[in-house]
Backbone as CSV, one residue per row, in Angstrom:
resi,resn,N_x,N_y,N_z,CA_x,CA_y,CA_z,C_x,C_y,C_z
1,MET,51.966,2.512,-6.580,51.989,1.790,-7.903,50.599,1.765,-8.513
2,SER,50.616,2.037,-9.909,49.230,2.077,-10.440,48.622,0.650,-10.683
3,TYR,47.411,0.554,-10.922,46.751,-0.727,-11.049,47.260,-1.318,-12.337
4,GLU,47.555,-0.312,-13.380,48.080,-0.977,-14.538,49.403,-1.671,-14.487
5,THR,50.318,-1.095,-13.673,51.667,-1.670,-13.591,51.442,-2.980,-12.850
6,GLN,50.643,-3.020,-11.723,50.488,-4.258,-10.847,49.849,-5.403,-11.812
7,ILE,48.815,-5.029,-12.520,48.215,-6.061,-13.396,49.324,-6.479,-14.369
8,GLU,50.074,-5.745,-15.050,50.926,-6.082,-15.907,51.893,-7.162,-15.287
9,ALA,52.467,-6.744,-14.074,53.305,-7.782,-13.402,52.596,-9.070,-13.044
10,MET,51.462,-8.952,-12.665,50.719,-10.210,-12.376,50.440,-11.024,-13.589
11,LYS,50.106,-10.278,-14.761,49.875,-11.097,-15.907,51.117,-11.664,-16.397
12,ALA,52.317,-11.087,-16.221,53.633,-11.727,-16.684,53.721,-13.001,-15.689
13,LEU,53.480,-12.846,-14.519,53.708,-14.126,-13.712,52.725,-15.057,-13.983
14,ALA,51.401,-14.798,-14.492,50.366,-15.706,-14.883,50.835,-16.418,-16.174
15,GLU,51.499,-15.572,-17.031,52.049,-16.306,-18.382,53.100,-17.103,-18.003
16,THR,53.898,-16.821,-17.084,54.883,-17.956,-16.632,54.407,-19.279,-16.198
17,PHE,53.449,-18.828,-15.262,52.691,-20.122,-14.678,52.242,-21.049,-15.935
18,ASP,51.600,-20.437,-16.842,50.847,-20.902,-17.939,52.037,-21.772,-18.627
19,SER,53.162,-21.064,-19.020,54.246,-21.686,-19.768,54.788,-22.992,-19.194
20,ILE,54.700,-23.082,-17.833,55.127,-24.431,-17.322,54.031,-25.298,-16.953
21,GLY,52.811,-24.977,-17.385,51.781,-25.854,-17.184,51.195,-25.842,-15.763
22,TYR,51.494,-24.709,-14.955,51.059,-24.745,-13.511,49.720,-23.989,-13.477
23,ALA,48.867,-24.817,-13.042,47.311,-24.321,-12.846,46.841,-24.483,-11.439
24,GLY,47.867,-24.591,-10.486,47.477,-24.794,-9.095,46.930,-23.571,-8.213
25,VAL,47.141,-23.688,-6.994,46.610,-22.663,-6.093,47.170,-21.266,-6.429
26,GLY,48.328,-21.094,-6.639,48.920,-19.716,-7.000,48.381,-19.214,-8.243
27,ARG,48.254,-19.888,-9.281,47.678,-19.460,-10.535,46.255,-19.022,-10.488
28,GLN,45.394,-19.859,-9.681,44.036,-19.554,-9.478,43.957,-18.224,-8.674
29,GLY,44.619,-18.050,-7.614,44.816,-16.825,-6.877,45.092,-15.583,-7.504
30,LEU,46.079,-15.778,-8.484,46.683,-14.806,-9.221,45.503,-14.292,-10.220
31,ALA,44.730,-15.147,-10.773,43.759,-14.860,-11.602,42.641,-14.061,-10.826
32,ARG,42.191,-14.353,-9.725,41.348,-13.638,-8.857,41.974,-12.307,-8.592
33,CYS,43.144,-12.214,-8.214,43.724,-10.898,-8.109,43.639,-9.963,-9.266
34,ILE,44.081,-10.629,-10.378,44.053,-9.804,-11.643,42.665,-9.204,-11.901
35,ALA,41.637,-10.126,-11.796,40.293,-9.582,-12.001,39.949,-8.473,-11.078
36,ALA,40.277,-8.619,-9.915,39.960,-7.481,-8.900,40.726,-6.220,-9.194
37,PHE,41.976,-6.346,-9.582,42.676,-5.029,-10.032,42.112,-4.382,-11.191
38,GLU,41.622,-5.372,-12.057,41.155,-4.866,-13.356,39.705,-4.151,-13.093
39,ALA,38.964,-4.578,-11.975,37.866,-3.878,-11.647,38.190,-2.741,-10.712
40,ALA,39.365,-2.284,-10.581,40.011,-1.204,-9.683,39.520,-1.388,-8.200
41,ASP,39.487,-2.713,-7.711,39.010,-3.022,-6.453,40.338,-3.504,-5.618
42,LYS,41.114,-2.503,-5.101,42.325,-2.811,-4.563,41.981,-3.777,-3.159
43,ASP,40.869,-3.377,-2.472,40.519,-4.229,-1.219,40.316,-5.746,-1.517
44,LYS,39.603,-6.021,-2.675,39.334,-7.275,-3.096,40.504,-7.955,-3.476
45,ALA,41.439,-7.120,-4.262,42.656,-7.869,-4.891,43.506,-8.261,-3.469
46,LEU,43.586,-7.366,-2.568,44.405,-7.734,-1.273,43.789,-8.829,-0.707
47,ALA,42.492,-8.904,-0.593,41.722,-10.127,-0.008,42.083,-11.463,-0.665
48,GLU,41.942,-11.307,-2.107,42.289,-12.465,-2.785,43.767,-13.052,-2.461
49,TYR,44.560,-12.005,-2.518,46.052,-12.392,-2.259,46.371,-13.119,-0.849
50,ARG,45.584,-12.351,-0.017,45.645,-13.033,1.426,45.130,-14.460,1.472
51,ARG,43.944,-14.566,0.645,43.231,-15.907,0.696,44.210,-16.892,0.067
52,THR,44.905,-16.564,-1.001,45.814,-17.465,-1.701,46.985,-17.867,-0.757
53,ILE,47.500,-16.963,0.053,48.552,-17.061,0.911,48.150,-18.173,1.980
54,GLY,46.859,-17.926,2.515,46.455,-18.669,3.592,47.233,-18.706,4.916
55,ALA,47.683,-19.814,5.393,48.528,-19.779,6.658,49.920,-19.691,6.264
56,ALA,50.257,-19.689,4.888,51.826,-19.661,4.659,52.327,-18.278,4.955
57,PRO,53.618,-18.202,5.098,54.255,-16.766,5.415,54.102,-15.848,4.169
58,ASN,54.135,-16.382,3.018,54.282,-15.529,1.859,53.709,-16.263,0.600
59,PHE,53.550,-15.500,-0.501,53.035,-16.085,-1.609,53.922,-17.255,-2.237
60,ALA,55.236,-17.162,-2.290,56.072,-18.262,-2.700,55.820,-19.599,-2.109
61,SER,55.830,-19.513,-0.703,55.534,-20.584,0.153,54.170,-21.144,0.073
62,ALA,53.406,-20.511,-0.346,51.911,-20.991,-0.541,51.738,-21.817,-1.705
63,LEU,52.930,-21.765,-2.493,52.708,-22.571,-3.927,53.254,-24.015,-3.511
64,THR,52.660,-24.690,-2.598,53.067,-25.913,-2.344,52.817,-26.999,-3.566
65,ASP,51.982,-26.768,-4.388,51.735,-27.646,-5.500,52.424,-27.279,-6.702
66,LEU,53.359,-26.443,-6.668,54.198,-26.122,-7.802,55.535,-26.858,-8.064
67,ASP,55.705,-27.400,-9.153,56.677,-28.107,-9.675,57.965,-27.223,-9.679
68,GLU,58.652,-27.081,-8.678,59.731,-25.937,-8.495,60.859,-26.025,-9.601
69,ARG,61.106,-27.328,-10.006,62.241,-27.549,-11.074,61.879,-26.979,-12.251
70,ALA,60.512,-26.933,-12.662,60.178,-26.314,-13.958,60.014,-24.709,-13.774
71,PHE,60.084,-24.288,-12.604,59.941,-22.787,-12.384,61.292,-22.012,-12.385
72,TYR,62.343,-22.578,-11.921,63.472,-21.916,-11.927,64.354,-22.179,-13.302
73,THR,64.709,-20.994,-13.702,65.462,-20.981,-15.177,66.874,-20.480,-14.771
74,THR,67.834,-20.700,-15.681,69.200,-20.295,-15.586,69.219,-18.669,-15.692
75,ASP,68.258,-17.943,-16.274,68.402,-16.528,-16.328,67.499,-15.875,-15.144
76,GLY,66.850,-16.735,-14.320,66.077,-16.204,-13.210,64.806,-15.497,-13.383
77,LYS,64.377,-15.361,-14.646,63.251,-14.578,-15.085,61.984,-14.863,-14.328
78,ARG,61.680,-16.186,-14.337,60.528,-16.561,-13.652,60.470,-16.330,-12.223
79,PHE,61.595,-16.605,-11.549,61.694,-16.264,-10.133,61.579,-14.824,-9.913
80,SER,62.237,-13.934,-10.711,62.127,-12.497,-10.692,60.599,-11.928,-10.807
81,GLN,59.926,-12.550,-11.696,58.514,-12.123,-11.838,57.764,-12.386,-10.528
82,MET,57.849,-13.667,-9.987,57.135,-13.950,-8.788,57.531,-13.012,-7.521
83,LEU,59.007,-12.755,-7.367,59.362,-11.954,-6.515,58.944,-10.504,-6.612
84,GLY,58.627,-10.088,-7.838,58.058,-8.654,-8.024,56.661,-8.578,-7.762
85,VAL,55.969,-9.724,-7.987,54.492,-9.697,-7.418,54.389,-9.605,-6.025
86,MET,55.319,-10.571,-5.291,55.333,-10.683,-3.922,55.695,-9.258,-3.331
87,VAL,56.712,-8.594,-3.757,57.159,-7.382,-3.110,56.051,-6.295,-3.289
88,THR,55.411,-6.300,-4.571,54.510,-5.184,-4.780,53.163,-5.406,-3.909
89,MET,52.831,-6.593,-3.812,51.535,-6.835,-3.017,51.981,-6.499,-1.399
90,SER,53.137,-6.838,-1.088,53.549,-6.495,0.285,53.645,-5.019,0.574
91,MET,53.902,-4.141,-0.466,54.111,-2.825,-0.389,52.676,-2.277,-0.174
92,LEU,51.618,-2.917,-1.035,50.283,-2.462,-0.921,49.578,-2.805,0.284
93,MET,50.153,-3.719,1.025,49.602,-4.242,2.370,50.438,-3.544,3.391
94,ASN,51.246,-2.592,3.157,52.133,-1.977,4.328,52.892,-3.084,4.977
95,GLY,53.324,-4.152,4.218,54.314,-5.133,4.968,53.494,-6.116,5.584
96,ASP,52.237,-6.182,5.755,51.397,-7.225,6.546,50.665,-7.938,5.583
97,ALA,51.247,-9.147,5.325,50.578,-10.056,4.351,49.283,-10.787,4.902
98,LYS,49.147,-10.621,6.066,48.014,-11.214,6.762,46.943,-10.288,7.110
């Protein structure tokens, strides 16, 4: 997957976070990942993603400060964006988030 494609997916998720007023751990980590990808630094982007996850098993479970009620919509768009970012990063890391 190209950097441009990954950046666009992450920006879409960042816009979703912004639309629900979420500025927590996941949004901050996403900003760092976007900046690294924009600098074409895959290793730093993966390191930032891993840092955001921390001890959690994946990105979604790392978002402990997220208001889940605001995140899920009837059309599932927001959830799909988050899932897309998670899957793509997992592929870049060869399935090993840690």
